[in-house]
FIGU-718599 format. One line per 4 residues: number of its first residue (from 1); for each residue x, y, z of C-alpha. Coordinates in steps of 0.001 Angstrom, whole numbers, plus 500000, padded with zeros to 6 digits. Each point is the difference from the previous one (the first is absolute). Layout:
N
NUM	X/Y/Z  ... $
! end
This chain:
796
1	566415/464362/143628  503219/497895/499892  500749/498301/496564  499637/496667/501507 $
5	496707/500692/501689  498818/501791/496802  500850/496797/497863  498130/497819/502550 $
9	497000/502482/500043  499697/499824/496156  500454/496289/499891  496920/499427/502114 $
13	497467/497943/497986  496983/502030/501314  499468/503688/499513  501478/502234/502698 $
17	500789/503590/500562  501343/502132/502857  497714/502964/501340  500675/503039/502102 $
21	498207/499599/503342  497936/503097/499386  496318/500692/499129  500856/500378/496334 $
25	501910/496780/499782  502763/501192/497697  501591/497072/497996  503728/499684/500903 $
29	500682/497042/497895  498291/497391/497936  501089/496516/498712  499953/498443/496597 $
33	497130/497608/500791  497524/502784/500731  501092/501958/497090  499220/497026/497786 $
37	496585/499402/501424  498929/503631/499952  501512/500982/496542  501589/503102/501744 $
41	503519/501323/499816  502220/500575/503003  500319/503714/499203  496202/500370/499978 $
45	499824/498829/503602  503083/500872/502177  499489/503208/501646  496185/500240/499472 $
49	497123/499282/502487  498744/496442/499618  496414/501520/499960  501097/502317/497070 $
53	501328/496954/498052  496888/497764/500683  497124/502517/500388  496375/499176/500838 $
57	497854/499351/496963  496958/502286/500429  497985/498085/497467  500270/496628/501715 $
61	497761/499924/503019  501515/496780/501360  503627/501425/499834  500903/500012/503811 $
65	503484/498980/499662  501547/503497/500505  498296/500443/503322  500632/496567/501248 $
69	503709/500398/499222  500248/503397/501492  498411/498713/503281  502476/497003/500072 $
73	502937/502374/499537  498897/502362/502724  499518/496955/502425  503668/498978/499373 $
77	501161/503613/500690  497880/500361/503063  500665/496456/501422  503368/499217/498583 $
81	498663/496507/499352  499591/498102/496676  496574/499996/498517  498690/497751/497161 $
85	497116/500299/497331  498780/496453/499416  498123/500774/496796  499612/503469/498701 $
89	498329/501274/496696  502386/502706/498603  499554/500927/496315  503216/501204/498400 $
93	500406/502937/497571  502187/498211/497434  501455/500881/496571  498240/498441/497136 $
97	500863/499835/496226  500264/503261/498218  501247/501817/503120  496532/500171/501632 $
101	499320/499156/503683  497057/498141/501404  498889/498552/503167  500354/496100/500416 $
105	498289/498175/502715  502545/498206/502248  499869/498062/503188  503017/500119/502394 $
109	501394/498537/503307  502111/502556/501709  502260/500232/503076  501372/503252/501557 $
113	502968/499638/502120  501785/502789/502000  503774/500382/499499  501992/501502/502965 $
117	503526/501304/500243  502446/499025/502803  498546/502501/502340  496354/498725/499538 $
121	498790/502787/497889  497673/498985/497075  501691/500762/496671  497778/498510/497573 $
125	497147/497532/499295  500667/496943/497885  496756/499453/497963  499910/496508/498285 $
129	497247/499031/497609  498952/496790/498442  497513/500184/497103  497317/497333/500550 $
133	497586/501206/497210  500190/496685/498200  499462/497843/503182  497135/502367/501147 $
137	498255/499634/496641  500669/496250/500020  498269/499871/503471  496968/501915/498715 $
141	499668/497940/497000  500123/496936/502187  497208/501508/502174  497958/500556/496923 $
145	500690/496500/498733  498873/498564/503326  496830/502143/500078  499102/498691/496398 $
149	500599/496519/501081  497742/500524/503039  497276/501483/497693  500177/497013/497670 $
153	500130/497567/503049  496791/501616/501393  498171/500332/496690  500328/496647/498187 $
157	496973/497809/499932  502086/496787/500114  500983/498715/503450  503563/500417/501049 $
161	501938/498850/502996  503613/499627/501198  500557/496796/501973  502801/498549/502127 $
165	500526/496268/499788  499956/497907/503202  502094/496854/499927  500264/496866/502419 $
169	503253/498723/501444  500714/498092/496786  499697/503288/497959  496691/498918/498388 $
173	497476/502854/499494  497001/499366/502248  498284/503296/500173  500319/503748/499100 $
177	499406/503334/501753  498245/503044/498283  502398/502968/500273  498022/502345/497872 $
181	496663/499994/498233  498327/502519/497629  496231/501137/500390  498881/497589/497329 $
185	501345/496968/501905  496910/499571/502365  497682/500041/496925  501980/497618/498007 $
189	500566/497545/502938  497201/500706/502540  502791/500123/502683  499848/502821/502567 $
193	502780/501388/502196  502672/497724/498333  503092/502281/500514  502364/498519/502551 $
197	498138/496630/500133  500817/496747/498147  497655/498167/497709  499828/497062/502296 $
201	498767/502269/502789  497218/501359/497642  499286/496767/497840  501292/496967/501827 $
205	498816/497777/497079  501991/501891/497407  501622/497558/497572  503633/499172/500205 $
209	500662/500255/496264  499875/503744/500501  502972/500017/502440  502140/497869/497620 $
213	499278/502362/496927  500782/503111/501872  503001/498351/501790  501470/499096/496592 $
217	499705/503658/498801  501667/501029/503322  502808/497519/499737  500787/500337/496205 $
221	498992/503497/499395  498114/498803/496873  496584/501662/499458  497031/497827/499488 $
225	496651/500812/498218  497324/497341/500640  496304/499358/500476  499004/497898/503080 $
229	497103/499204/502221  499902/501034/503668  497558/497374/501262  499933/501252/503582 $
233	498890/503474/498611  497704/498700/497418  501751/502001/497275  502202/499641/496857 $
237	502769/502571/499529  502264/501178/497258  503368/500643/501586  503306/501747/499357 $
241	502561/499184/502705  503457/501465/500019  502807/500897/502407  499731/503900/500402 $
245	503430/500463/501775  503032/497783/499503  501322/501121/503345  496869/498430/501662 $
249	499829/496535/498638  497328/498873/502314  497440/502591/498616  497848/499480/497122 $
253	497563/502404/498202  496772/498716/498683  497738/501779/497413  496763/498118/499583 $
257	496356/500205/498854  496955/497942/500818  499105/498015/496846  497353/497957/501629 $
261	497276/501206/497710  502233/499654/496950  500817/496321/500990  496328/499447/500579 $
265	499170/501475/496665  502731/497899/498410  498752/496983/501626  496415/500776/498872 $
269	501337/500566/496445  501773/496684/500107  496761/498306/501150  498212/501849/497111 $
273	502598/498732/497531  499531/496535/501119  496306/500296/499700  500343/501326/496407 $
277	502131/497015/499012  497522/497846/501640  497219/501876/497856  501718/498775/496946 $
281	499180/496329/501064  496676/500748/501513  498230/503247/499067  497221/499644/502277 $
285	502304/499376/503142  502154/502894/498920  497088/502317/499783  498827/499088/503595 $
289	503552/500622/501387  500080/503423/498107  496793/500872/501530  501253/499187/503483 $
293	503137/501991/499567  498149/503141/498838  497480/499700/502945  502921/499485/502449 $
297	502066/502858/498671  500127/503003/502361  500310/502343/496857  496941/501097/498084 $
301	500108/498418/496546  497745/500666/496950  500197/498430/496585  498515/501700/496912 $
305	499447/499047/496565  501471/501782/496831  497092/502820/500124  500459/500671/503811 $
309	497074/497963/501252  500597/498369/503292  500072/496200/499798  501133/499140/503462 $
313	500931/501508/503473  501099/498460/503265  498783/500500/503463  502541/502593/500909 $
317	498817/502060/496977  496473/499983/501385  501205/500927/503462  501889/502920/498482 $
321	497237/501384/497626  496955/498939/501700  497389/497340/498877  497891/502552/498052 $
325	502660/500911/497372  498556/500287/496391  501207/497603/497380  501484/501858/497025 $
329	499422/498591/496591  502676/501901/498450  502698/502749/500870  497456/502864/499744 $
333	497998/498556/502878  502884/500963/502420  498478/503497/500124  497924/498596/502838 $
337	503105/499178/501996  501659/502634/502124  503735/500387/500442  502707/502832/500251 $
341	503586/499813/499318  502093/499790/503259  503385/499620/498659  501290/503600/500832 $
345	500550/500608/496274  498761/503045/498180  496689/498128/499679  499614/499460/503823 $
349	496433/500689/501145  498532/499894/496457  497226/497585/499307  500652/497061/497661 $
353	498589/500007/496460  498473/496912/498651  503153/499362/497807  502434/500508/502946 $
357	498829/497014/502110  502592/497259/500388  497991/497553/498074  499359/502483/497183 $
361	503772/500786/499533  500959/496266/499987  497437/499196/497242  501266/503104/498025 $
365	503522/498287/499873  501965/500677/503158  501681/496676/500984  499743/500912/503801 $
369	498394/502966/501657  500596/501084/503571  497955/502666/501599  499271/501437/503480 $
373	496320/501060/500293  497618/501454/502548  496706/498111/499567  496368/500444/501134 $
377	498314/496633/500779  496284/499054/499137  499310/499341/503642  497246/501851/501885 $
381	501547/502190/501294  502865/499951/497483  503563/499389/501287  502861/501910/498821 $
385	503353/497941/499495  503310/500264/498579  501077/497125/497559  502978/498952/498164 $
389	498837/498804/496677  501992/497691/497727  498724/498719/496677  501369/497665/497293 $
393	498445/498841/496737  498838/496439/499181  501206/498708/496540  498994/497019/498019 $
397	502390/497647/498302  500426/502432/497274  500920/502868/502205  496804/501851/499533 $
401	498497/501867/503045  496805/498206/500993  499566/501626/503587  501672/501544/502913 $
405	500542/499040/503637  500368/502598/502583  501130/499493/503596  499108/502759/502581 $
409	501679/500092/503441  498410/502141/502774  502768/502285/501184  497820/502501/501978 $
413	501693/499224/503372  503371/500265/498470  499344/503368/498436  498428/501193/503334 $
417	503005/498811/501938  502407/501892/497582  497843/503099/500421  500353/499692/503704 $
421	503729/499641/499684  500207/503060/497955  497906/501967/502425  502159/498666/502841 $
425	503202/501068/498135  498309/503439/499490  499226/500270/503691  503640/498962/500859 $
429	501284/502747/497718  497777/502730/501561  501068/498763/503507  503592/500386/499029 $
433	499277/503572/498710  498292/500729/503395  502975/498429/501937  502342/502399/498180 $
437	497657/502922/500573  499670/499232/503768  503735/499520/500598  500972/503228/498122 $
441	497508/502173/501720  501644/500197/503373  503379/500718/498452  498926/503774/499117 $
445	499185/501147/503548  503053/497956/501295  502347/501774/497514  498454/503329/500762 $
449	500244/499643/503681  503604/498949/499788  500807/503087/497977  498223/502215/502634 $
453	502112/498437/502659  503295/500501/497958  498987/503627/499233  498997/500950/503568 $
457	501744/497626/502393  499828/502363/502896  496196/500604/499655  498906/497653/502601 $
461	496224/500394/499118  500741/499330/496294  502294/497083/500872  497387/498442/502271 $
465	497158/500409/497490  502309/498587/497178  500939/497153/502223  496417/499094/500600 $
469	499233/500183/496256  502799/497522/499300  498987/497525/502830  496314/500068/498727 $
473	501091/499309/496518  502455/497371/500955  497321/498399/502119  497555/500095/497023 $
477	502661/498378/497613  500663/497425/502745  496203/499163/500330  499752/499502/496183 $
481	502870/497586/500069  498616/498237/503129  496626/499573/498301  501901/498351/496902 $
485	501960/497732/502180  496997/499029/501966  498137/498889/496898  502996/498165/498694 $
489	500492/498137/503398  496378/499087/500279  499741/498727/496417  503217/497906/500404 $
493	498802/498602/503300  502858/501654/501931  497661/501739/502516  499653/497971/503290 $
497	497071/501064/502144  500459/500448/503827  496442/499016/500892  498561/500529/503402 $
501	496468/500601/501336  499111/503682/499251  496888/502018/500197  498894/501487/496633 $
505	498495/503030/501764  503351/501007/501362  501695/499349/496589  497529/502118/498136 $
509	500411/502888/502707  503665/499936/499333  499613/500029/496364  497588/502941/500098 $
513	502395/501836/502226  502705/499589/497222  497859/501245/497244  498401/502773/502164 $
517	502295/502772/498832  498865/499419/496286  496371/499800/501095  500280/503250/501871 $
521	501823/501647/497223  497362/499185/497544  497187/500861/502588  498312/496515/499637 $
525	497385/498951/502594  500780/496593/501414  497813/497683/501868  501411/496897/501839 $
529	497620/497247/501204  501028/497067/502041  498170/496975/501613  499338/500084/503785 $
533	502664/497299/500625  503475/499266/498750  500208/498848/496307  502905/497472/500426 $
537	501975/498487/497112  503320/498308/499627  502098/502328/498122  503368/501842/499825 $
541	498913/503431/501422  502730/501914/498060  498910/498615/496687  496244/500182/500791 $
545	500545/503586/500973  501731/500527/496554  496998/498607/498312  497414/502270/501557 $
549	502334/503005/499623  500267/499325/496249  496132/499759/499573  499171/502816/502147 $
553	502678/502292/498371  498639/498850/496550  496588/501202/501078  501278/503328/501247 $
557	502047/500585/496863  497235/499229/497528  497135/501890/501883  499774/503661/499058 $
561	500500/502394/502855  497291/500135/502606  498839/496457/499081  498714/497246/502354 $
565	502009/496936/501146  498686/497247/502149  502006/497074/501640  497766/497384/501574 $
569	500873/496702/501681  497521/497227/500400  500064/496407/501288  498075/497894/497424 $
573	499875/496326/501401  503413/498377/499310  501337/503308/498428  501125/503445/500968 $
577	499073/502500/497278  501685/503412/499527  498053/502340/497644  501434/503215/498701 $
581	497664/502130/498019  500567/503451/498365  497919/502295/497637  502967/500708/497806 $
585	500803/499674/496309  498710/496326/499873  500963/497406/497375  498629/498481/496775 $
589	499081/496324/500333  503295/499216/497959  502206/501920/502255  498246/498607/503174 $
593	500706/496395/498537  503725/500897/499717  500383/502207/502965  502306/497690/501769 $
597	502255/499327/496930  503600/501541/500181  499731/502215/496896  496332/501105/500089 $
601	500575/503404/501700  501121/501753/496888  496572/499901/498335  498352/501030/503197 $
605	502075/503192/500457  501678/500676/496759  500751/503632/500929  502144/498784/502878 $
609	498240/502752/502171  499872/497635/503016  503638/498828/499808  501079/496498/500983 $
613	500794/496961/497949  496638/498135/499956  501457/497089/501790  498355/500556/503316 $
617	496847/497887/499357  502136/497332/498435  501863/499786/503153  496799/499907/502068 $
621	498581/496981/498048  503399/498187/500343  500157/500666/503796  496378/499153/500658 $
625	500326/496721/497951  503162/499201/502137  497696/500299/503053  497571/497587/498531 $
629	497443/502884/499320  498248/501547/497092  499646/503538/498813  497451/501318/497403 $
633	499299/503413/498255  496525/501383/499175  498891/503120/498217  496650/501044/498493 $
637	502112/501844/497268  502009/503173/499520  499299/502752/502564  497948/497727/502163 $
641	502548/498978/502571  501764/496649/500666  499614/497339/502761  502841/497623/500966 $
645	499139/497018/502195  502801/497955/501805  498860/496560/501499  502199/498133/502512 $
649	499387/496969/502175  498598/500883/503351  501491/498418/503162  497707/499733/502996 $
653	501497/500021/503591  498354/499738/503352  502606/502272/501529  502645/502190/498708 $
657	503407/500181/501691  502077/502990/499167  503804/499783/500344  501523/503150/501551 $
661	501844/502023/497476  503608/500656/500907  501089/503154/498063  503490/501084/500426 $
665	500061/503792/500048  503001/501859/498806  500785/503387/501486  498486/502876/497933 $
669	503310/501637/499441  501758/496733/499001  502302/500613/502966  502575/497244/500460 $
673	503752/499549/500829  502076/501739/497434  501203/497414/497312  502891/500038/497653 $
677	498452/499256/496493  502062/499436/496824  498304/500427/496673  501515/498437/496910 $
681	498161/501297/496901  501444/501181/496671  496830/502138/499284  501119/503304/501484 $
685	496380/501408/500537  498801/496891/501699  502899/499736/502264  499776/503686/501015 $
689	496364/500095/500701  500041/496835/502047  502984/501386/501888  498220/503184/500882 $
693	496934/498100/501083  502048/497862/502288  502049/502851/501536  496724/501788/500637 $
697	499147/497198/502212  503039/500399/501979  502284/497458/498468  503629/500412/498708 $
701	500114/499228/496496  502717/499440/497282  499519/499340/496350  502203/498003/497575 $
705	499635/500177/496121  501306/496384/499296  500899/496665/501757  503571/500623/500370 $
709	499435/503365/501722  497370/498368/502192  502469/497289/501131  502574/502606/500964 $
713	497446/502037/501858  498659/496958/501878  503571/498882/501090  500817/503534/501350 $
717	496576/500827/501479  498244/496679/501131  496469/501151/499425  497004/498413/501791 $
721	497885/499907/496801  500904/499674/496289  497491/500761/497150  501469/498570/496785 $
725	498566/500599/496543  500107/496820/497914  500813/501455/496723  503377/501454/500725 $
729	502491/500690/497191  503099/498275/501146  498764/497031/502422  496313/499207/500111 $
733	498156/500235/503557  499968/496191/500429  503713/499708/499746  500589/502938/502086 $
737	497873/498506/502741  501949/496860/499847  503275/502065/500391  498614/501834/503012 $
741	498724/496934/501678  503606/498766/499858  501122/502771/502344  500784/499565/503516 $
745	497455/502281/501177  497278/499012/497498  497585/498221/502415  499415/503209/501737 $
749	498994/501809/496728  496564/499971/498531  500065/499650/496192  496943/501343/498128 $
753	499682/499316/496102  498462/502953/498024  498820/499083/496448  497202/500418/497516 $
757	499340/496183/499941  497446/498795/502554  498962/496361/498728  500415/497105/502480 $
761	503100/498634/498234  501601/503401/500290  499408/500046/503794  501335/496506/500408 $
765	503160/500915/497993  500555/503047/502311  499694/497729/503201  502330/497467/498452 $
769	502550/502563/499328  500065/501063/503724  497480/502874/500129  497696/500369/503014 $
773	497270/501923/498274  498868/500543/496306  498503/503347/499225  498352/500767/496654 $
777	500336/503603/498489  498429/502388/500672  500817/499157/503648  497154/499578/502543 $
781	501404/502708/502456  497657/498920/503013  501360/496372/499554  503688/501249/499834 $
785	499404/502102/503211  498536/496842/501705  503216/498019/498993  502274/502585/501234 $
789	497933/500450/503223  500451/496209/500674  503771/500406/499499  500130/502879/502356 $
793	498149/498176/502659  502406/497056/499774  502998/502498/500314  498283/501445/503020 $
! end
């Protein structure tokens, strides 16, 4: 290397070295920046194989850096083109204190550039590296921080929302729009589906002082903490308002809690205090007012004397304990009352002793006692309730304890709701575990099949069988994802039904045909009963078929081999009823009641022997409800079979007119005019497999690994069709589509987007960028063939 070039090489701010263009990648030269980063000496590197200097760590299962670098260098040698490694985990074997060496986890960006001499022969490979370990770790820390924020956002009991202020032409705040709300928002406000809507749309009578307050926070950036009443909502709130992001001055974050009960209690307390002051002037009037307060209070109140004898109770106390409660004359008489600790302490579930009751402890000297108890009332039959019991002593003017007052709040519903939330959270965790299990299962046969194809590429029988395995497992994974997306779309109201007049008899027959392979495989006996005439309903035939397939498939899975399944359709007055019955494993009453909940399947099949995610019945209920119908599940108990009944509105017609179906038939061999197809995809395997498939159909195919190469190929070759991956390393597929559309011959070229994202906004973005079609991975080959056939027809 000339002295000037060597000086420039050593002055590069990023690590670099020259490699021989051979398989062992001998180091020819290394610059100072790389030596600094790696703690190596130049004499330790020059003349040695790169893979001897940085060997694979056999103790690190995630150390794939050596193989990734070797593939990249071989690609440069084979193609003569530059390659890049966007982010590579490549631990280094570095020198540590005391002369020892150790592996240190590092993340790099690297570029391999071929160097040619004047005759065009490759003389070396310039390998430049950039240590991005710190940036990668910062990004991971940011992701963890965002996850913690999201968990906190979802978990807090207080309401939380982010709003955007709306101003009139004079800049006066007149409304605000909800940008984001947490799960507790609805419970705290009573407002449903608020995101994206303004408060004026939801509550037209909402008071203007709220807009002024939040507008001041947005304008000044000064946080506010206040309590105020929302008259239109009928609630009081304790509010913390602040501007979450200085770069978004119109946004205000609001953390709030409903303090209506507290304000009501405070108001009642003030009234009680006023009554007490009036009692000093008129004892009799004060007594009557106190009696009224006690009787009106929604909390059970009991007043006892210094020995524990009950002197007074209010109406709520009688409603809580029953009218036949015994009157204790002292603390020892509480042995007739039944209660257990319900505070989840070490005493939880133990019966209270006579000296542990709230009244007894207050009389023994505790200033304030607060207990959570599970009580048994004196009703016939007795009621079991959970109460929050608060007690305080009554003192005379000398500070002597002369009695106790205890207030008990019935929190049974609250405790039950909390338990239901815990159960729901448990079912969610079990569902996530099942999801992981179900998505991992197909990967084993896919990996094994791929390895068989790699080991025996010329064995047509083995390749064909392996291809079938991969196709089936990919179809299985796609089905799981489709089920999840279907549930999400339905629950979010994103599914639009294409309703028409359909015959449920035909829909049921189609559904049975789809489930027939499983029924035959498990040797079930199936009976199908229909009415004499058509059972007409207004429905989306595709979605209704999906409903029946899920229920019949469910019956087939949970019925032991050789079982009986019946599907019957009946017209019951204004309704069409579809009844699916099996003699399978059945359900307990608890499971039957929750059969259509999203996370209930884990308990029903905890061994996962039947597979699936347990969301089929949840999707069934959502789709049936969307059709205006109902679905119910019945079972006499475990091992006594199950029955599902779907009820839809019946439509009566004097005559039926059937539209002729126009089905476009494609040639069986996909034969069409040969097309020139350009594939631009940085995934080598994806590009090659798609190329082989299209070539097998008679097309001429070329593959580019990046956008720049794709542009060059397009200009030289002028293809008929371009399949462009969106996530390209140099220029994304959207920009590439725009650049291709700017070419003179572009109107004659069909552009197809290929991506893993399939939401509506993704499709709209593709069309706006200039694409003609939007395909979601894995590709629907039949649909692709149809599109290419249409292009071929136009060419002819």
